[in-house]
N, C-alpha and C positions, 0 to 999 in steps of 0.2 A: 591560422598561424598568423602572430605578430609578433615585431621586436620591441622589447622593452627599452633597448639603449641602441636604438638605428645608427647613432653618429659613430659607433664603433667600427660600421662597414668601412669608414674613410681609409683606416689601416689598409684597404684591401688595395689602395691604391701606391702604397709603397712596395708591394710584393713586386710589379715587373720592374721597378724602379732598382730595386736591389737586385733582382737579376741582372739587369742590363749592367749595373756596376761590375758584378761579379764577370760577366762577359768581356768588358773593356779591359778588365785588369788582367785577364787570362790565366792559365793555370800554370803550374810549376814545370819547367822545361830542363833538358839536359841536351848539351851540345855534343852530337856525335858527327862520325863521317857519314855523309848521305851515301844511300846504297840503292842504285836504281833497281834494283829487284824489289823492294820494297813495294813499288808501286803496281806491280804484278801479283801480289797477294792475293789470295781470293777473300772478300768479305764474309765473315761468318755471322751467325746469330747474335752473338754477344756485341759486335760493333753495331749491329740493326738496333740493339733494345738499350744501347748508351742514353738515349734521351729519356728512357723509362724513370730514372731515378729522380729525373729534375721534374717530369711531370708530377710524380706523386708528391716530391716537394711542394709545387705550387698548389695542389690540391689541398693539402694538409695544412698549409699554412692559409688558404681561403676558408677552409673548415673553421680554423680556429677563428678566425675573425668573426666566423657568423656564431660560433657558440658566445664569444665574448659581446656580440649584440643582444644575447638573451632571448631567444624565440621562445616563446609562450603560446599556450591554445586555450580558449574558452571551450571548459568541457560542461555540458549540461548536468546537474545532479538529477537523480532518479526524482519524478513527481510525489511529491509528497501530498496527503490528504490528514485532514482533520476528521477523524472518524467519529460516527456517533454511537454511543453505548444505549442498546435496547434491551429491554426486559419484557420478553412473552409473557403474559399471565394467561393462562388457559384452564377453562372451566372444566372439572372432570367429575362434577356430580353425575348419578344414574341418570339423569334426563338428557344427558348429552348422548345417548344411545338411541335417541328416536331419528327416525330416518325421512323427516317431514322435508328436508332440504336436499336430498336426492334420494332415489329410490333404492340406489345400490349402495350408498354408504350412509353412516350415521352422521349425527351433527358433529363428533369428537374428528371422525375419520376426515370430514370437509375441513374443520379447522386445521388438524394436523397438515394436510395437503398443501393448502394455501399457505400457512406458515411455514413450509420447507421451500416453496417457490420463492416466499419472499426473503428466507434467508440465503437462498441462492443469489438472489440479486442485490444483496448487500456485501460484497466481498471486503469492503473497508472497514467495517463496522465490527465492534465486539456485540456479541447478542447471547442473552442468556435467557433460560426459563424457570418459571415459578409455575406447578399446577397446584390446584385448590379445589378442595370441596367444602368440609367442615374446617380444615386446617389447610394453611399454606404449606406447600413442599416445595423447597429450592431444588430443582432437578441440576441445574447445570448454571454457575455464575457466568458472567459477560466474558465470552472467549471469543478469539479470533478464529479458532478451531471449530470451523462451520460443520465439518464433516463429523465431528465428535457430538454436536448440537444436534444435527439431524438424527442421529442414533438415538439420543435421548428422545427426540419427539418421536420416532418411529415407536419407541417401546410406552407411551404413555397410554395408559389404560382408564376406564371409567373406575368409579368405586363399586362398591356392591350397594344394591338396592335396598332400600330400608334398613341398611346399617346404622351404625353409629357414625360414621363418617360422612352419610348421605346428607350432605347440607350444603347451603351456596354461603359462604363467608367472603363476599366481595370485598367488605373495607380492609379485613385483615390480610388478604392477599395482595392488594396494592400496596398497603403499608409496608409488607414485608419486600416487595418488589423494590420501591423507593428506598428503604432501608440498605439494600443490596447496593443501589446506584449512588448511594449516598457520598461515598468515598472514591468516585469515578472521578478522573482527571478531565474527561470529555467535555466539550463546551456545550454539547447537546446531550441530553439524558431522556429518556423516553419509555414510558411502559404502554404496551398495547394489550388491552384487557379484552378477552373474548368470553362472554358469559351467555347462557340460554335462560337463566333464571333471574328471581329478585335475591335481594340480601333478607336472608333469615335467621342470621344469627345474631346481629345487632339490633336488637328489637328495645320497644319501650321496657320489657321486662328484663333487659340486659344490658342496662346502661354502660357496664363497664367494658363491654366490646367495642371496636373500633368500626364505627358506621362509615359508607361510602364518602358522606360529605367529610367526614375527619380526615379520611384517608387523602382527600383531595387537598383538606388544607394542609396537610404535612407535606403532598407533592409540592404544591405551591411555596412552601418555605424552603424545600430543599432545592428547589430549580427545577423539578422533575414534571415534564410533560405527559399526560394521559390521553391516550385515543382509547375509547370504549366503544365495543362493537356488541351489539345485541343480536344474537342469532338463533333462527329459528321461527316459528309461526305462534311460539307460545307453550302453554301445557293444555291438556285434555283435562274437562271436568267430568265428574261421574257419568254425564249422558252421554260422553264421547264427543263433545264438540270444542273446537280449540278457542282458548280462551288467551287473549293476548296479554302478556308480562307488563307489570307496571315499571316502565324504565325511566322514571322520574329520577329516583336516586343516582342511577349511573349517568345520566344527562347532567346531573348538578355537578358530580365528582369530576366528571371530562370539563365542564366548563369552569369549575373551581383551580382544576390543574392548568388552565390554559390549553386544553386540547379541544378535540371534537367527539361526538357522539355519532354514530352510524348504525343503523337497522342494516340487517342481512336477512333476506327471508329464503334464500336458496343458495347453492354453492357458487352460482356464478356471481350473485351479490357479494359474497365472502371474499372471492376474489379480487372483486373491484374495489373493495374497501381497501385490502392490503395494496392494492397497486396505486390507489389514493394516497393513502399514507406513504407509502413509497417516493411518493411525486413531492409530499409536503415536507418530508426530512429527507434532504439532499445532503450528500457529502460536501463540506467545504473544501476546495483545493487551495493550497498556499500557492503565494505568488512563486512563477519560476525562476528556479535560482541555478546559477553558474559557479563553477571553480576555476582557478587559473592554474595548470600545469606547465611546469619547465620542461622544455624540450631542448634545451642545451646539451644535455648529457650525450644523445646521440650523435651530435655533430662533434663533439669534443672527443668522443671516443672514437669516431673515423678517424679524425685529423690525427690521433696517436698511433693508429695503426698505419696511417700512410707515411706520417714521417718516420716511424721505425723502418718500415719497410724500403724507403728510400735509402735510411742509411744503412740498412744490411745490404742492398743489393750494391752501393757504391764501396763497400768494405770486402764483399765477396766474390760474387759472379760477375760483377760487372765493373770489377776495380780497375781503375787505368793507371799505369806506370806513367812517370814524367819521361 
């Protein structure tokens, strides 16, 4: 606590001076015949408390001087952060039911669990979710309600195998996530793409579809960074052997959008990738701030109470007749 107007404390020097002058002047008197019996009267509690109103008066005046000196205190404001807006872009095609990354869990289970842990470690960010196979599906816009987001993640399921939606539209999904982030006021906007396949919607036969490279260009224009994760060992050919997927389009997508590409062949690798992204996209903390709070009011209130108490005692219980 500090004083904004410390020179007002000089008024405290006049308090003892005023009391001394009052003592020198003396109180009102009335002449009467002396009586020897008065000296033998017992001293009661009122007589013993006669100095109390003067003590209260002095304390009230001193507290008034302190209030005039304007005591203030620097109070730190809550630490503010500049959060990041993140869209999780999760592949839900039927190939995500493969258990090559963990014998006990599917690729989708691994991806969901790693994403949930990632969300739990980012309390200051707004995070949303887009799932995709043939079409992108916005499950949750960027939100600070991470409990709700984890519920959406837990409800993610793969599309039916060999159904009309069982395809991999990476470009369209990333473009949809970037579109959601377009109006975000956050200084940093990020898409985290996890897929186990190749783009098979935007092909040479379908030039009207959004290819991954075009989605990357859109993200770059909108200031959205893309981290792409290729999960799993690949796909099986008719003979049952694993064939690695072609990640060239996804690599180019991440590079165009100013992000990075990662390969994750098992559950531990997926968790490691999310941890690395967590380190790359740190929350920016604003400079510590404080505010000045006035503290004169308690001193002034106490002074008023003491001065009133002094006056009341002098007029009632401790009144002195001349």
